[in-house]
C-alpha angles and dihedrals in degrees: 000000000000119000114257121222091249093056096052117098114254115252109241091222095053117114093241092061110078116196113244092251089058092049091049093047092051091048092048093047089049092048092049090048091051094045095049096043091049090049092049091049094048093045091047095049092041095040094121092058093044092049091049092050091049091048090050088050091059108274123122117247092251092051090047091050091049092047092052091046092051092044094050094045095049094047089049095049093046092044093053090044091053091049093049091046092051090052092047093050090048087055093048096250110154093208088064089064092052092045091050092047092051094046094045093048090048091050093047091051092047092050092047093050092045091050092051094044093048093044091227147060129246123200094245094049091047091048090050092048093050093045093047094048090048090049090052091050092048093047091049093050115120091233092055092048092048094046091054095051109115115249095026121118 
C-alpha cells in the first residue's frame, strides 16, 4: 500500500514545522499582549477606584489621574505591539522578531525599574518580568533567527 501524504513524517525544515523556540516566542508574545491589554482595560474601566486609592495614598487627584493615564497608555501600546509582533512572527516576518525583542526589553526594564523604585515585587510585575525575559530568550534563539530568514523552508 503506498504511503499517503498524511502518513509521511514531517520534514523539520518545512515551513509548516515551526521550531520549538518559535512556538514558545509566539505564545509568550501572545500572553504578554493579552495580559497587558487586559490590564489596560481593567485599569481604564476601574480608573475612578484607582485614582481614589492613589489619592488616599498621598497623591493629588491630578497626579493620580496622570499616573492612570500614563499607565493605561503604556500598557495599551505595549499590548498592541506584542500582539502585532506575535502575528508577524507567525507569518515569518523578521521585523516581528525585532519588534518583539524591543517591546520585551522595554517591558523588562520597566518592570525592573518599578520593582526597584517601589522596593518590592508584585505578582503581576514578576509575571511580566519573567514572560518578557523568556520572550527575549526565545526570540534571540538561533533556531528562531534561522526560521525567520527569507527564502528558507
